[in-house]
C-alpha positions as CSV (number, residue, x, y, z in Angstrom):
1,X,-2.1,7.7,-5.6
2,X,-2.7,3.2,-5.3
3,X,-1.2,1.5,-3.1
4,X,0.2,-2.2,-3.9
5,X,0.7,-4.8,-1.1
6,X,3.3,-7.5,-2.4
7,X,1.6,-10.7,-1.2
8,X,0.1,-9.4,1.8
9,X,-0.7,-12.2,4.7
10,X,-2.9,-10.8,7.1
11,X,-6.5,-10.3,6.7
12,X,-7.4,-7.8,8.6
13,X,-4.7,-5.5,8.0
14,X,-5.8,-6.0,4.8
15,X,-8.8,-5.3,5.6
16,X,-8.0,-1.6,7.1
17,X,-6.0,-0.7,3.8
18,X,-9.4,-1.5,1.7
19,X,-11.4,0.5,4.0
20,X,-8.3,3.4,3.9
21,X,-8.3,2.8,-0.4
22,X,-11.9,3.4,-0.2
23,X,-12.0,6.4,2.1
24,X,-9.5,8.5,-0.3
25,X,-10.5,6.7,-3.3
26,X,-7.0,5.0,-3.7
27,X,-7.1,1.7,-6.1
28,X,-5.8,-1.0,-4.0
29,X,-3.1,-3.5,-6.1
30,X,-2.7,-6.5,-4.2
31,X,0.0,-9.0,-6.2
32,X,-0.6,-12.7,-5.4
33,X,-0.3,-14.9,-3.4
34,X,-2.5,-13.9,-1.1
35,X,-2.2,-15.1,2.3
36,X,-6.5,-15.4,3.1
37,X,-9.0,-15.5,0.6
38,X,-10.5,-12.6,-0.5
39,X,-14.0,-13.9,0.9
40,X,-12.6,-14.2,4.5
41,X,-14.7,-13.3,7.0
42,X,-11.6,-11.4,9.0
43,X,-11.0,-9.4,6.0
44,X,-14.7,-8.0,5.3
45,X,-14.7,-7.3,8.3
46,X,-11.8,-5.0,8.6
47,X,-13.3,-3.2,5.5
48,X,-16.9,-3.5,6.7
49,X,-19.4,-2.4,4.2
50,X,-17.2,-0.1,2.4
51,X,-15.6,-2.9,0.0
52,X,-18.0,-1.9,-2.8
53,X,-16.1,1.5,-2.9
54,X,-12.7,0.0,-2.3
55,X,-10.9,0.5,-6.4
56,X,-9.4,-3.0,-6.1
57,X,-7.2,-5.4,-9.0
58,X,-5.5,-8.2,-7.9
59,X,-2.4,-9.0,-10.0
60,X,-1.5,-13.1,-10.3
61,X,2.3,-12.0,-9.5
62,X,4.7,-9.3,-9.2
63,X,5.8,-10.0,-13.0
64,X,1.9,-9.3,-14.1
65,X,1.7,-6.2,-12.3
66,X,4.5,-4.7,-14.0
67,X,3.7,-5.5,-17.3
68,X,0.2,-4.3,-16.4
69,X,1.4,-1.0,-14.8
70,X,-0.5,2.0,-16.1
71,X,0.9,4.4,-12.6
72,X,4.0,6.0,-12.5
73,X,7.1,5.2,-10.4
74,X,6.6,2.1,-7.8
75,X,7.7,3.7,-4.3
76,X,8.7,0.9,-2.0
77,X,8.4,1.0,1.1
78,X,11.3,-0.3,4.2
79,X,11.6,-0.6,7.7
80,X,15.1,-0.3,7.6
81,X,16.5,1.8,4.8
82,X,15.6,4.6,2.3
83,X,14.3,8.2,2.9
84,X,12.6,9.5,5.8
85,X,9.1,9.3,3.9
86,X,8.5,13.0,4.9
87,X,11.4,13.9,2.8
88,X,10.7,12.0,-0.1
89,X,9.0,13.8,-3.4
90,X,6.1,11.6,-4.0
91,X,4.3,12.5,-7.3
92,X,0.7,12.1,-8.2
93,X,1.2,8.5,-9.7
94,X,3.2,7.2,-7.3
95,X,2.2,3.5,-6.4
96,X,3.0,2.8,-2.8
97,X,5.1,-0.8,-2.5
98,X,4.8,-2.5,1.3
99,X,5.2,-6.0,1.7
100,X,3.9,-8.9,3.9
101,X,3.6,-8.3,7.4
102,X,6.2,-11.6,8.4
103,X,9.3,-10.7,5.8
104,X,8.8,-7.1,4.2
105,X,9.7,-6.3,0.6
106,X,12.2,-8.8,-1.4
107,X,15.7,-7.2,-2.6
108,X,14.0,-8.1,-6.1
109,X,10.8,-6.0,-5.7
110,X,13.3,-3.0,-4.1
111,X,16.3,-3.2,-6.6
112,X,16.8,-0.2,-8.9
113,X,13.4,1.6,-7.2
114,X,12.7,4.7,-4.9
115,X,12.8,3.3,-1.9
116,X,11.5,5.3,1.5
117,X,11.0,4.8,5.7
118,X,8.7,5.6,8.4
119,X,11.0,6.8,11.4
120,X,11.1,4.2,14.2
121,X,13.2,5.3,17.2
122,X,11.2,2.3,19.4
123,X,12.4,-1.4,20.6
124,X,9.4,-2.5,17.6
125,X,11.0,-3.7,13.9
126,X,8.5,-2.0,12.4
127,X,4.7,-1.0,12.3
128,X,2.0,-2.3,11.6
129,X,1.2,-2.1,7.2
130,X,-2.2,-0.8,7.7
131,X,-0.2,1.7,9.7
132,X,2.3,2.4,7.3
133,X,0.0,2.7,4.8
134,X,-1.9,5.3,5.9
135,X,1.1,7.4,7.1
136,X,2.6,7.0,4.0
137,X,-0.5,7.6,1.5
138,X,-2.0,10.9,3.4
139,X,1.6,12.8,3.2
140,X,1.6,11.6,-0.2
141,X,-1.7,13.4,-0.9
142,X,-0.5,16.2,1.2
143,X,2.4,16.9,-1.0
144,X,0.5,16.3,-4.4
145,X,-2.3,19.2,-3.5
146,X,-4.5,15.5,-3.5
147,X,-6.2,16.2,-0.2
148,X,-9.0,18.3,-1.3
149,X,-10.0,15.7,-4.1
150,X,-13.6,13.9,-4.3
151,X,-14.7,11.1,-5.8
152,X,-18.0,9.2,-6.4
153,X,-21.2,11.2,-6.2
């Protein structure tokens, strides 16, 4: 399982997702352009001292990721459409793709790909991307039997 952030904009959200990735030994893929520097103090503070434990790959573009992707399916998230995440069947090598906070994933990224959503009943338009990443990742790990996996010493 891997997490892919397409053109992330808000440093603390990415830092929080990086911490999630460190906690679960999940590779974090960042697709440029980023809305911040990887040296941003807010990004670093949100990830605390876990950054050395984050398997991180930075891609210069979506096209570069597609050309170099060595994982399984790319499963895109959406606040508006797709299969509810709890009804979707995840596979062990899936890449969970989440979009930028202010605009979500463009159609060019989601077309012809699996699309999942987290049901929202309230009057908000979407969940925070870090919350969404955690919900999707843990459900995917649960379904694939990877919750008990271990990494590192």
